[in-house]
KOLDRENNU-291748 format. One record per residue: residue in one letter; x, y, z of N, C-alpha, C, O in turn. Coordinates in steps of 0.2 Angstrom, whole numbers, plus 5000, padded with zeros to 4 digits. Layout:
<rs>
AXYZXYZXYZXYZ ...
</rs>
This chain:
<rs>
M505851254668505151264669504951304675505251284681 G504551354674504451394680503851364684503551314683 F503751404690503151384694502551384690502451434686 P502051344692501351354689501051414690501151444696 E500651444686500351504687499751494692499251454690 I499651534697499151524702498551574700498651634699 R497951544699497351584697496751564701496451514700 M496651594706496151584711495451584707494951554709 R495351624702494751624698494551564695493951554693 R494951514694494751454691494151424695493751384692 L494151424701493651394705493051434706492651424710 R493051494702492451544703492151554696491751594695 S492351514691492251524684491551514681491351534676 S491151474685490551454683490051434689490351414694 P489451444688488951424694489051354696489051334702 S489251304691489251234693489951224697489951184702 I490451254695491051244699491051284706491351254711 R490651334706490651374713490251324717490351324723 R489651294715489351244719489751184721489751164727 L490151164717490551104718491051114724491151074728 V491351184725491851194730491551234735491951264740 R490951244736490651284741490751254748490651194749 Q490951304752491151274759490651284764490551244769 T490151334763489551344767488951324764488851354758 T488551284766487851274763487351294768487351284774 L486751324765486251344769485651304767485451294761 S485251274771484651234770484051254773484051284778 V483451244770482851254774482851224780482451244785 D483151164781483151134787483451174793483351154799 D483851224791484251264797483751314800483951354804 L483151324797482751384798482151374803481851324804 V482051424807481551424812481151494811481451544810 Y480451494810480051554809479751574815479351534818 P479851634817479451664823478751684821478651714816 L478251674826477551694825477351724832477551704837 F476951774831476651814836475851794837475451804833 V475751774843475051754845474751794850474951814855 C474051814848473751854853473051824854472851774851 E472651854859471951834861471551854855471651894851 G470951814855470451834850470251774845470551714846 M469851784840469651744835469751774828469551834828 G469951734824469951764817470451814816470351854811 V470951824820471451884819472051864815472351814816 K472151904810472751904806472851974804472652004799 K473252014809473352084808474052104806474452084810 P474152134801474852154799475152204804474852244808 I475752184805476152224810476552284807476952274802 K476352344809476652404805477452404806477852424802 A477652384812478352384814478852334810479452344810 M478552284807478852234805478552204798478052174798 T478952214793478652204786478452124785478852084788 D477952114783477652044781477552004787477551934787 C477552034793477351994799476652014802476452064800 F476351964806475651974808475551954815475951914818 H475051984818474751954824474251904823473851924818 F474351844825473851794824473451774831473751774836 S472851754830472451724836472651654835472851624830 P472451614841472651544840472351504835472651454832 D471751524833471351484827471751504820471751454816 T471951564819472251574813472951564812473251554807 V473351554818474051544817474151474815474751454812 A473751424815473851354813473851354805474251314803 A473451394802473551394795474151424792474451404788 E474451474796475151504795475651454796476151444792 A475551414801476051364803476051304797476551284795 A475451294795475451244789475751264783476151234779 E475751334781476151364776476851354777477251344773 V477051374783477751364785478051294784478551284781 A477651244786477751174785477851154778478251114776 S477351184774477351164767477951194763478151164758 L478351244766478951264763479551224765480151234763 G479451174769479951134772480351154778480751124780 I480151214781480351244787480151194793479551184793 P480651174797480451114802480151144808479951104812 A480251204810479951234816479751304816479951344812 V479251314821479051384822479251404829479251354834 L479351464831479451494838478851544839478851594836 L478551524845477951564846478051614852478351594857 F477851674851477851724856477151744857476751754853 G476951754864476351774866476251844868476751874870 L475651874866475451944869474951934874474451894873 A475051974879474551964885473952014884473952064881 S473351984886472752024886472652064892472352114892 K472952044897473052084903473652064907473952014906 K473952114910474552114913474552114921474052154923 D474952094925475052104932475752104934476152094930 D475852104941476552104944476952044942477552054942 V476651984941477051924941476951894934477251844932 G476551924929476451894923476051834923476251784919 S475551824927475251764927474851734921474751674921 E474751774916474451754910474951704906474751674902 A475551714908476051674904475951604905476151564900 W475751574911475651504912474851484912474751434914 A474451524910473751514910473551454905473851454899 E473151404908473051344904472651364897472751334892 R472251424897471951444891472251504888471951544885 G472851514889473251574886473351564879473251504876 A473451614876473551614868474051574866473951534861 V474651564869475151524867474951454868475051404863 Q474651434874474451364875473951344870473951284868 R473451384868472951364863473251364856473051314853 A473751404855474051404848474451334847474451314842 I474751314852475151254852474651194850474851154845 K474151194853473651134852473351144845473251094842 E473251204843472951214836473451194831473251164826 I474051214832474551194827474651124826474751094821 K474751094832474851014833474250974830474350924827 K473651004830473050974827473150974820472950924816 L473351024817473351034809474051014806474050974801 V474551024809475251004807475650974812476151004815 P475450914814475850874820476550864819476950864824 E476750864813477550854811477950914812478550914813 L477650974812477951034813478251044821477851034825 L478851054822479051074828478851134831478851184827 V478551134837478351194840478851214846478851174851 I479151274845479651304850479251354853478951394850 T479251364860478951424863479451464867479851444871 D479351534866479751574870479451574877478851584879 V479951574882479751564889480051634893480651634894 C479651684894479851744897479251774900478651754899 L479351824904478751864907478651934905478251964907 C479151954901479152024899478552054896478352104897 A478252004892477552024888476952024893476452044891 Y477051994899476551984903476552024910476052024913 T477052054911477152094917476952164916477152194911 E476652204921476552274920477152314920477152364916 S477752294923478352324922478752314915479152354914 G478552264912478852254905479552224906479952214901 H479752204912480352164914480252094914479652064914 C480852054913480751984912480751944918480751884918 G480551974924480451944930480051984935479852034934 V480051954941479651984946480152034950480652014952 L479852094951480252144954480352134961479852114964 R480852144964480952154971480552214974480452264970 R480352204980479952264983480352324983480152384983 S481052314984481452374984481852384978482452404977 S481452364972481752364966481952434963482352434958 L481552484965481752544962482252584965482252624970 V482852564963483452594966483752654962483752654956 A483852704965483952774962484652764958485152734960 R484652784952485252784948485652854948485452894952 D486152854945486552914944486052974942485752974937 P486053034946485653084944485753114937485253144934 A486353104935486453124928486053094923485853124917 H485753034925485352994920484553024920484153004916 E484453054925483753074927483453114921482853104919 S483853154918483553194912483353154906483053174902 R483653094906483453044900482853004902482752954898 G482553014908481952974909482152904912481752864912 T482752894914482952824916483252834924483752804925 S482852864928483052874935483052814939483352814945 H482752764937482752704941482852644937482752644931 E483152594940483252524936482952474940482852474946 A482852414936482452364939482952314943483552304940 R482752294948483052234952482552174952482052184955 I482752124949482352064948482552014954483052004955 D481951984956482051934961482151864957481751834954 N482851844957483051794952482651724953482351704949 D482651704959482451634961481651634960481451584958 S481351684963480551674962480351684955479851654953 T480751724951480651724944480751654940480351634936 C481251624942481451554939480851504941480751464936 E480551514947480051464948479451474943479051434941 L479251544942478751554937478951544930478451524926 L479551544928479751524921479651454921479451424915 A479851414926479751344926478951324925478851274921 K478551364928477851354928477551364921477151334918 T477851414918477651434911477851384906477551364902 A478551364907478751304902478351244903478251214898 L478151224909477751164910477051174907476851124904 S476751234907476151244904476151234896475751214893 H476751254893476851244886476951174884476651154879 A477351134889477451064887476751024888476650984884 Q476351044893475751014894475251024888474850984886 A475351084884474951094878475251064872474851054867 G475851034872476151004867476751024864476951004858 A477051084867477651104864478251054864478251014868 D478651054858479151014858479851034861480150994864 I479851104861480451134864480251194867479851234865 V480551214873480451274877481051314877481551284877 A480951374876481551424875481551484880481251534878 P481851474886481851524891482351584888482951574886 S482051644888482451704885482551754890482751814888 D482451744897482451794902483151814905483251864907 M483651764904484351774907484351774914484851814917 M483951744918483951734925484551684926484551634922 D484851684932485351634933484951574936484551574940 G485151514933484951444935484251434932483951374934 R483951474928483251454925483251394921482751354921 V483751374918483751304914483651244919483351204918 S484051254925484051194930483251194932483051144933 Y483051254934482351254937481851224932481451184933 I481951244925481451214920481551144919481051104918 R482151124918482351054917482051004922481750954921 Q482151024929481950984934481150984935480850934936 C480851044933480151044933479851004928479350964929 L480151004922479850964916479950884918479450844917 E480450864921480550794922480150774928479950714928 K480050814933479650794938478950784936478550744939 N478750814931478050804928477950764922477450764919 G478550724921478450674916478650694909478550664904 F478950764908479050784901479850784900480150834898 N480050724900480750704899480950724892481550734891 E480550714888480650724880480650794878480850804872 T480350834882480350904880481050934880481350934886 A481250964875481950994874481951064877481451104877 V482551084879482651154881483151194876483751174876 M482951244873483351284869483451354873483051394874 A484051364876484151414881484451474877484951474873 Y484151534878484451594876485051604880484951644885 S485651574879486151574883486551644883486751664889 A486751664877487051734877486651784874486651794868 K486151804878485751864875485951924877485951944883 Y486151964873486452034874485952084875485352084872 A486052134879485652194880485752244873486252284873 S485352224868485552254862485052304859484452314862 A485252354855484852404852484352374847483952414844 F484552314845484152284839483552254840483252224836 Y483252254846482652224848482052274847481452254849 G482152334845481652384845481052364842480552374845 P481052344836480352324832480052274836479352274837 F480352224839480052164842479652194849479152174850 R479952234852479652264858479052304857478552304861 D479052334851478452364849477852314847477252324849 V478052264844477652214842477352174848476752164848 A477752154852477552114858477352154864477152124869 D477352224863477152264869477552244875477252234881 S478252234874478652214880479152264882479652244885 S479152324880479652374882479552384890479052384892 P480152394893480152404900479752474902479852514898 A479352474907479052534909479552584912479352644912 F480052564914480552604916481252564916481252504916 G481752604916482452574916482652534910482352544904 D483052484911483252444905483352374908483252364913 R483652334903483752264905484452244906484652184906 K484852294907485652284908485852244914486452224914 S485452244919485552204925485552134924485752094929 Y485252114919485152034918485352014911485651964910 Q485252054905485552034899486252054898486452104902 M486652024894487352034894487552094891487252124886 D488152124893488452184891488752164884489152124883 P488552204878488752184872489552184871489852164866 V489952224875490652224875490952154877491552154876 N490652114880490952054883490851994879490351974877 A491351954879491351894875491451834879491151784879 N491951834884492151774888491551764893491451704894 Q491151814895490551794899490051754895489751714898 A490051764889489551724884489751644885489351604885 M490351634885490651564885490451534892490251474892 A490551574897490351554904489551534904489351484907 E489151584901488451574902488251514898487851474900 I488551504892488351444888488551374892488151334892 E489151374895489351314898488951304904488751244905 L488751354908488251344913487551314911487251264914 D487351344906486651314903486751244901486251204902 I487251224898487351154896487351114902487051054902 E487751134907487751094913487151084916486951034920 E486651134916486051134919485551094915484951084917 G485651074909485251034905484951064898484551034895 A485251114896485051144890485251094884485851064884 D484751084879484951034874485251074868485551054864 I484951144867485251184862485351254865485051274870 V485851284863486051354866485951404860486051384854 M485851464862485751514857486151584859486251594864 V486351614853486651684854486151724850485851714845 K486051784854485551834851485851904853486051914859 P485851954848485651944841486251904838486751884841 A486151904831486651864827487151914824487751894825 L487051964820487451994816488052034820488652034817 C487952064825488452094829488852044833489352064837 F488651984833488951934838489151874834489051814837 L489351884828489551824824490151794827490251734827 D490551834830491151804834490951754840491351704841 I490451774843490151734849489951664846490051614849 I489551674841489251614837489851564836489851504837 H490351594833490951554830491351524836491451464836 R491451564841491751534847491351484851491651424853 A490751494851490251444854490251374850490351324853 K490251374844490251314840490951284840490951214840 R491451314841492151284841492251254848492551204849 R491951284853492051254860491551204863491751164866 F490951214860490451164863490151114858489951134853 D490051054861489851004856489050994857488850944860 C488651044855487951044855487751094850488051134848 P487051084848486851134843486851204845486651214851 V487051244841487051314842486551354838486551344831 A486051394841485551434837485851504837486151524842 A485551534832485751614832485051644830484651624826 Y484951704833484251734832484451794828484751844830 N484251794822484251854817483651904819483151894816 V483751944823483251984827482852034823483052054817 S482352064826481952114822482252174819482152194814 G482752204823483052264821483552244815483552284810 E483852184815484252164809483752154803483952164797 Y483252124804482752104799482452174796482452184790 M482252224800481952284797482552324794482352374790 M483152324797483652364794483752344786483852394782 L483752284784483752264777483152284774483152314768 N482552274777481952294774481852364772481652384767 A482052404777482052484776482552504771482352544767 A483152474770483652484765483352464758483452504753 A483052414758482752384752482152434749482152454743 Q481752454754481152494752481452564750481152594746 A482052584752482352654750482652644744482952694741 G482752584741483052574735483852564735484152574730 L484052554741484752554742485152484741485752484740 L484652434741484952364740484452314738483852334738 D484652254735484252204733484052164740484552134742 R483452164742483252134748483452054749483752034753 D483252024743483351954744484051934743484351884747 A484451964739485151954739485551974746485951934748 A485352024749485552044755485351994761485751974765 M484751974760484451924765484951864765485151834770 M485051834759485451774758486151784761486451734764 E486451844759487151854762487151854769487651824772 V486651884772486651884780486551814782486951794787 L486051774780485951704782486551664781486751624786 Y486951674776487551634775488051654779488451614782 S488151714781488651744786488451714793488951694796 I487851704795487651674801487851594801488151574806 K487751564796487851494795488651484795488851434798 R488951524791489651524791490051534797490551504799 A489751574802490051584808489951524813490351514817 G489551474811489451414815488751394817488651344820 A488251434816487551424818487351364815487351354809 D487051314819486651254816485951274815485651244810 I485651324818484951344818484951414817485251454821 I484551444813484451514812483751534813483251504809 I483551564818482851594819482851664816483251704817 T482351664811482351724807481651744804481351694802 Y481451804804480851824801480951814793480451824789 F481551804790481651794783481551724781481551704776 A481351674786481351604785480851584779481151544775 K480251614778479851594773480151624766480151584761 A480351684766480651714760481351674758481451654752 A481751654763482351614762482151544759482551524755 A481651514762481451444760481251454752481451404748 R480951504750480751504743481351524739481351494733 E481751564741482351574737482851514736483051504731 L482851474742483251414741482951364737483251324733 K482251364737481951314732482051334725482051294721 T482051394724482151424717482751404714482851384709 K483251414719483951394717484051324715484551304711 L483651274718483751204717483451184710483551134708 K482951224707482651204701483151214695482951194690 
</rs>
């Protein structure tokens, strides 16, 4: 009697058996939907740079959040747009700021929906950088770069920036945010935020740290949407170099030690290996941000007739989940929720 014939296709022969042996599952519970909030009343303005995305005013964003909740998505992530900018980004922590008012409106209409808030200064500073510039911040770069319009780079005052980030996070918590998410990549900012929250009685407010945030080319559409492009230079002096992996592990470990409840890798697709390493090494929830450039890359290809958008969307989201992400922040969240619901019928 010979050896039994090995046929791997037996376990792929029908939809039911494929479901039975599926190793990676994606649920609506894994998704977070980003929203952009601006000043004004009655605003729901389509964003040209990002398909199916809008600018909302605080009064209209609540209805959008209610739709998100109706799809079973457990959380939204709010980004604010400034009506006026200054050297320190003071509108970021304004009591009547767009984000602060949006939190209250959402919690009034859908209290069960988790509200996560992005904590950064880039959309609020005149420089477009994620922190307060040092007085001597305009340091001349290599003359060879001058022809490309990047003759100066930003030098951020790390500790004074951390103080303002903590102030911003506190204002979000006071408005009712469930989770604050610092995205600035300053050293020690999680510790500043955690201590500030607890000092003011917000022990239950969680921190989702953008722990491994890379200086990526895939942020382009977002920067247009949030009006957060640097006025000069780039963010390479504080965001991570895309070629480095070990530094990401060190950054994540430090954030956990400082009090982060959830850690994040951003972007997702070019850094699936980082997501995988983080999940294997650290015993805490790992989030991944499927960023604007990744989102629009699929939309543009679909619009050109090069691929099936929904099929590609699900393949991308499964790849992020398979890499180890517990939480996926994605502009595809609503479409994915509908797709997952259809498959359950």
